[in-house]
Structures are given as C-alpha cells and as structure tokens.
Wavefront OBJ file of the C-alpha trace (Angstrom):
o trace
v 152.573 50.881 -45.248
v 152.669 51.166 -41.516
v 152.496 54.680 -40.116
v 155.344 55.184 -37.730
v 153.252 57.242 -35.396
v 149.979 55.724 -36.164
v 147.247 54.460 -33.874
v 146.753 50.919 -32.644
v 143.663 48.999 -34.221
v 141.763 49.752 -30.928
v 142.460 53.324 -31.149
v 141.732 53.527 -34.749
v 138.408 52.036 -34.141
v 137.568 54.499 -31.435
v 138.657 57.313 -33.756
v 136.393 56.124 -36.442
v 133.288 55.357 -34.389
v 133.409 58.040 -31.844
v 135.588 60.999 -33.063
v 133.238 61.782 -35.842
v 133.160 65.281 -37.388
v 129.966 66.043 -35.557
v 131.483 64.809 -32.139
v 134.660 66.708 -32.664
v 132.926 69.981 -33.415
v 130.170 69.857 -30.913
v 131.975 71.523 -28.061
v 129.049 72.535 -26.086
v 128.288 68.872 -24.954
v 131.069 66.579 -25.985
v 132.465 65.884 -22.409
v 129.197 64.013 -21.642
v 129.322 61.861 -24.808
v 131.177 58.685 -26.032
v 134.139 60.639 -27.589
v 135.154 61.885 -24.230
v 134.505 58.470 -22.602
v 137.208 57.049 -24.830
v 139.730 59.916 -24.320
v 138.909 61.295 -20.942
v 137.153 58.796 -18.519
v 135.069 55.697 -18.615
v 131.386 55.748 -19.553
v 129.530 55.662 -16.168
v 126.440 54.251 -17.681
v 128.410 50.941 -18.610
v 131.059 51.115 -16.113
v 129.124 51.246 -12.962
v 130.925 48.340 -11.296
v 134.299 49.871 -12.275
v 133.457 53.052 -10.462
v 132.075 51.244 -7.434
v 135.260 49.228 -7.033
v 137.208 52.434 -7.503
v 135.265 54.163 -4.915
v 135.543 51.118 -2.677
v 139.359 51.056 -3.099
v 139.743 54.736 -2.167
v 137.485 54.274 0.970
v 139.542 51.225 2.020
v 142.769 53.192 1.679
v 141.583 55.649 4.128
v 140.340 53.247 6.963
v 141.993 53.817 10.321
v 143.958 51.030 11.974
v 141.029 50.479 14.415
v 138.514 50.124 11.561
v 140.737 47.587 9.974
v 140.515 45.587 13.332
v 136.704 46.010 13.269
v 136.560 44.690 9.738
v 138.723 41.730 10.220
v 136.790 40.557 13.306
v 133.712 40.124 11.040
v 133.724 36.621 9.652
v 131.863 35.171 6.741
v 131.592 38.535 4.916
v 131.933 36.490 1.586
v 128.573 34.881 2.000
v 126.117 36.250 -0.600
v 128.877 36.828 -3.159
v 129.496 40.530 -2.728
v 131.184 42.910 -5.034
v 134.777 43.367 -3.512
v 138.137 44.674 -3.854
v 141.261 43.354 -2.113
v 143.372 45.904 0.060
v 146.355 44.591 1.932
v 145.277 41.043 1.407
v 141.751 41.655 2.765
v 138.517 41.480 0.824
v 136.420 44.606 1.238
v 132.906 45.033 0.165
v 130.920 48.253 0.490
v 128.228 47.027 2.892
v 130.724 46.053 5.688
v 132.987 49.001 5.004
v 130.074 51.352 5.693
v 129.097 49.094 8.816
v 132.414 49.733 10.385
v 132.256 53.454 9.699
v 128.766 53.542 11.377
v 130.063 51.510 14.399
v 133.157 53.804 14.778
v 130.812 56.771 15.010
v 128.655 55.169 17.561
v 131.255 53.520 19.630
v 132.961 56.894 20.366
v 129.957 57.879 22.437
v 128.064 54.701 23.469
v 129.333 51.619 25.524
v 128.173 48.742 23.472
v 129.595 46.032 25.644
v 126.821 44.542 27.728
v 124.198 46.660 26.066
v 120.761 45.702 24.775
v 120.412 47.142 21.205
v 117.391 47.710 18.942
v 117.648 48.069 15.213
v 114.608 49.200 13.207
v 114.829 47.907 9.642
v 117.894 45.759 9.592
v 117.995 44.775 5.842
v 119.897 41.448 5.723
v 121.584 42.081 8.931
v 124.990 43.549 8.245
v 124.879 46.111 11.020
v 123.861 43.374 13.469
v 126.703 41.098 12.240
v 129.232 43.910 12.716
v 128.157 44.897 16.178
v 128.128 41.376 17.484
v 131.437 40.600 15.957
v 133.047 43.595 17.718
v 131.004 43.852 21.093
v 129.879 41.637 23.713
v 126.249 42.765 23.231
v 123.745 41.302 25.711
v 120.826 41.403 23.333
v 120.193 42.715 19.915
v 116.599 43.142 18.823
v 115.511 43.547 15.211
v 112.085 45.100 14.095
v 111.212 44.654 10.545
v 108.613 43.429 7.901
v 108.050 39.630 8.188
v 109.739 38.899 4.727
v 112.789 40.953 5.743
v 113.031 39.067 8.976
v 113.244 35.897 6.987
v 116.200 37.175 5.108
v 117.941 38.557 8.144
v 117.361 35.529 10.453
v 118.600 33.168 7.708
v 121.664 35.253 6.867
v 122.638 35.965 10.376
v 122.291 32.388 11.385
v 124.666 31.397 8.579
v 127.263 33.910 9.430
v 127.313 34.021 13.318
v 128.340 31.434 15.838
v 125.226 29.844 17.566
v 126.149 31.591 20.872
v 126.045 35.105 19.260
v 122.981 34.328 17.107
v 121.236 33.217 20.172
v 121.351 36.940 21.457
v 119.207 38.166 18.478
v 115.565 38.676 18.933
v 113.536 39.045 15.780
v 110.301 41.152 16.044
v 107.652 41.678 13.393
v 106.211 45.091 13.009
v 102.732 43.557 14.075
v 104.122 42.567 17.509
v 105.942 45.748 18.530
v 103.750 47.243 21.193
v 103.093 44.011 22.955
v 106.720 42.788 22.678
v 108.358 45.874 23.890
v 105.868 47.482 26.384
v 108.339 47.206 29.280
v 111.712 46.779 27.646
v 114.572 49.461 27.874
v 117.182 49.763 25.338
v 120.659 51.231 25.673
v 120.751 52.156 22.064
v 118.436 52.215 19.198
v 119.533 52.267 15.497
v 117.925 53.169 12.193
v 120.122 52.928 8.943
v 118.898 54.060 5.576
v 115.188 53.127 6.149
v 113.323 55.997 7.735
v 113.548 57.845 4.397
v 111.356 55.053 2.890
v 108.729 55.118 5.524
v 105.475 57.096 5.865
v 105.969 59.993 8.160
v 103.346 58.666 10.741
v 105.325 55.426 10.973
v 108.569 57.287 11.686
v 106.739 59.260 14.323
v 105.720 56.073 15.892
v 109.187 54.614 16.047
v 110.505 57.834 17.435
v 107.884 57.715 20.164
v 108.971 54.116 21.077
v 112.590 55.153 21.101
v 111.556 58.188 23.226
v 110.080 55.915 25.915
v 112.298 53.018 25.770
v 115.907 53.961 24.691
v 118.942 55.910 26.053
v 120.638 56.568 22.769
v 119.471 56.755 19.171
v 121.747 56.575 16.137
v 120.447 57.483 12.585
v 121.970 57.522 9.108
v 119.720 58.727 6.286
v 119.384 61.344 3.584
v 118.969 64.958 4.254
v 116.413 65.350 1.481
v 115.124 63.948 -1.899
v 116.574 64.313 -5.387
v 115.102 64.319 -8.697
v 118.055 63.673 -11.106
v 117.294 61.268 -14.041
v 120.847 61.292 -15.067
v 121.741 59.035 -12.158
v 119.579 56.143 -13.172
v 117.292 57.346 -15.997
v 114.332 56.662 -13.657
v 114.647 53.036 -14.883
v 111.754 51.800 -12.614
v 109.247 54.289 -13.919
v 107.490 57.575 -12.793
v 105.245 55.811 -10.336
v 108.172 54.544 -8.283
v 109.692 58.147 -8.395
v 106.574 59.607 -6.946
v 106.432 57.053 -4.290
v 110.008 57.785 -3.245
v 109.372 61.575 -3.187
v 106.401 61.006 -0.837
v 108.045 59.094 1.978
v 110.201 60.232 4.980
v 109.998 63.352 6.976
v 112.581 65.297 4.777
v 110.786 65.549 1.498
v 112.391 68.749 0.062
v 114.088 68.014 -3.360
v 117.577 69.386 -3.324
v 120.708 69.313 -5.527
v 122.527 66.421 -3.828
v 125.708 67.280 -5.632
v 125.964 70.689 -4.161
v 127.661 70.812 -0.684
v 126.015 74.086 0.357
v 122.681 72.832 -0.556
v 123.306 69.758 1.534
v 124.653 71.794 4.568
v 121.580 74.021 4.517
v 119.439 70.911 5.213
v 121.421 69.426 7.998
v 119.758 71.343 10.925
v 116.321 70.142 9.598
v 117.967 66.624 9.607
v 118.955 66.857 13.221
v 115.549 68.337 14.242
v 113.458 65.868 12.412
v 115.042 62.754 13.983
v 115.153 63.987 17.541
v 112.946 61.588 19.468
v 111.655 64.063 21.835
v 112.389 67.262 23.767
v 114.451 65.446 26.489
v 116.960 64.422 23.739
v 120.284 66.059 22.856
v 122.279 65.576 19.648
v 125.457 64.366 20.928
v 127.140 64.313 17.611
v 126.381 64.532 13.829
v 128.130 64.762 10.598
v 128.484 63.911 6.943
v 128.460 60.196 6.156
v 130.938 59.423 3.505
v 130.908 58.640 0.719
v 127.388 59.512 -0.195
v 127.176 63.221 -0.671
v 123.550 63.759 0.850
v 123.747 61.345 3.775
v 124.021 62.557 7.263
v 124.334 60.742 10.543
v 123.338 61.822 14.089
v 123.606 60.382 17.565
v 121.120 61.577 20.182
v 121.110 60.938 23.874
v 118.481 61.495 26.552
v 119.348 64.131 29.254
v 121.502 62.927 31.851
v 118.878 62.908 34.642
v 116.586 60.681 32.560
v 119.613 58.284 31.881
v 120.372 58.016 35.590
v 116.822 57.296 36.405
v 116.506 54.568 33.849
v 119.823 53.153 34.846
v 118.687 52.806 38.558
v 115.634 50.895 37.380
v 117.376 48.703 34.833
v 117.770 45.754 37.228
v 114.080 45.796 38.003
v 112.881 45.759 34.605
v 111.458 42.534 32.839
v 113.537 40.930 30.233
v 111.685 39.952 26.999
l 1 2 3 4 5 6 7 8 9 10 11 12 13 14 15 16 17 18 19 20 21 22 23 24 25 26 27 28 29 30 31 32 33 34 35 36 37 38 39 40 41 42 43 44 45 46 47 48 49 50 51 52 53 54 55 56 57 58 59 60 61 62 63 64 65 66 67 68 69 70 71 72 73 74 75 76 77 78 79 80 81 82 83 84 85 86 87 88 89 90 91 92 93 94 95 96 97 98 99 100 101 102 103 104 105 106 107 108 109 110 111 112 113 114 115 116 117 118 119 120 121 122 123 124 125 126 127 128 129 130 131 132 133 134 135 136 137 138 139 140 141 142 143 144 145 146 147 148 149 150 151 152 153 154 155 156 157 158 159 160 161 162 163 164 165 166 167 168 169 170 171 172 173 174 175 176 177 178 179 180 181 182 183 184 185 186 187 188 189 190 191 192 193 194 195 196 197 198 199 200 201 202 203 204 205 206 207 208 209 210 211 212 213 214 215 216 217 218 219 220 221 222 223 224 225 226 227 228 229 230 231 232 233 234 235 236 237 238 239 240 241 242 243 244 245 246 247 248 249 250 251 252 253 254 255 256 257 258 259 260 261 262 263 264 265 266 267 268 269 270 271 272 273 274 275 276 277 278 279 280 281 282 283 284 285 286 287 288 289 290 291 292 293 294 295 296 297 298 299 300 301 302 303 304 305 306 307 308 309 310 311 312 313 314 315 316 317
C-alpha cells in the first residue's frame, strides 16, 4: 500500500544506504559524511565540476560592465574545450574571467596602449590573448620553458589575427640575457608561476625587471598549504615536498583563515618588490582564491622619467 507521505524511490534509496543507524547517531562527524551530502549539500569529492561551475556563475554575476566588455572583446575563447557556464548569453570560463580581473587591476594604473609588455611564464597564453584583444600593445614578449613556448605559440596563433600575433615575441629561458640586454619594458607580468620556481630563479627575474621595466604586476599565493582534505595528496608525498620547497613564501598557513592570510600579505609585498627604487602602487586580495594576492609595483618617478627620455634611443629587439 502506498504511504501517503512516503518517500520517492530515490529518497528511499538514500535513506537505506546513507541514513544508517550508525550515521544517524554519529553526531560528531556526520556533516562531513555521505548522509549530509544527500540532505545538506553535494559531496565535493565527486561534484568538483558542479562546484566549479557554481563558483564561476557567481563570479560572472558580479562582473562589472567594463569587464564584460573586456571579456566580449576576446575572440575564440572556446578553443581547447574549456569548462564554461552561460551568463546573459555569453559563455564564460574560469581562465578568461580571471584574466579580465587581472587586466582590470593593471589597467587602472598602467597605460597599456602603445606599451611593450613582458610576461614571465605565460602558460598557454590566456593573459597575452586578453591583453592584445583589449589594448593596442606595441610588443608582447613571453619568457618560458621551450615546451611551454610550443604550447603558447601554437595556441595564440590559433586564436589571434595574424597582425596581433606578429607582435608577440617568444623567448626561451636559455636566451634571456642575450635577448634582453638592452630592452626596456613598460610593464612586466608574472601570474601564478613564481611560487613554483626556485628562489634563486625568482631573484634573477626580479633583477631583470628591476633593470628593464617600469611597472611589475604579480598574482601569486601568500604562502603554502598542507591540507590533504583538498586533494588527498593524490600525486604523492614527493610532489608535496617539491611544492613546499619552491617560491619565496614557503611558510605553511591555514589558507581558509582570513586573518592568517592577512598576516602574510606584508611579506608578499616585500618579497616581490623588484628593488629599493620600487613602490607598491596597489595590492589586494585576488578573488576567488582565498590565499592569492596581487600587487602592482612602479619604479620611482625620477627613474621613470629618465627611462622615458631614453626610450627613443634604445634598440628594438
């Protein structure tokens, strides 16, 4: 006989499998177990994409009108089959949404039209794609590992018109000193890669920026984390140890504690200052990742004026 107020077959199954006597009475930890994943929220271990899309949806809902314009100027964002949501008829993926937020921060303080830009570690090239789609950059230089340059050059050639692609210069890490001995950059960028480098390598890049650039933008973590609940350390302890040994900021912190993060931000700003002539123009939390910070530095005004006066006499690569 059908129970007037009885459960559906699906609910009955959940009740039988997950709402066991043990689960119901184990109040000390039931919120992190399957019983609560069926009555409270979705299991994050098997619903990662669902949570990613939910996060992406909420970020898209908060984009400013100007950032929507920036995003829409970027063509061919679908190449590579990214995970997307649709908001106001526009497909949105995480990579390019983050790119427009980075560009928004930089463009408030740096004139990008007509500039020469340098990016250290460009990944597949999303930042370059975003900048060139929104600004009339004179030249965009990328320094990276040879294998990464193959990826970024192939991707950027496929997404950009030839005229824009021709402004990009790809430089192997082995050719940096000879290629850029006499080159000046208006702005240099590093996004999410200094934390994966050896400290000596970071110092070498900061020295390069100190000599050759007017502005420097970085977006990176304020510290390390050691929380197996995030990924179960799926790649093994050796990879964890490697990750903990890289970067300039190696203190392990609780990345889910805003006060612990805030306490590390002065060290972040100090660590990535290219030299004593540099001032932090602006810095702040980079949403949505709790422990990521961004900062923009500029050389002192006297130095910038001197470099500007010499710009027309400098050789072009």
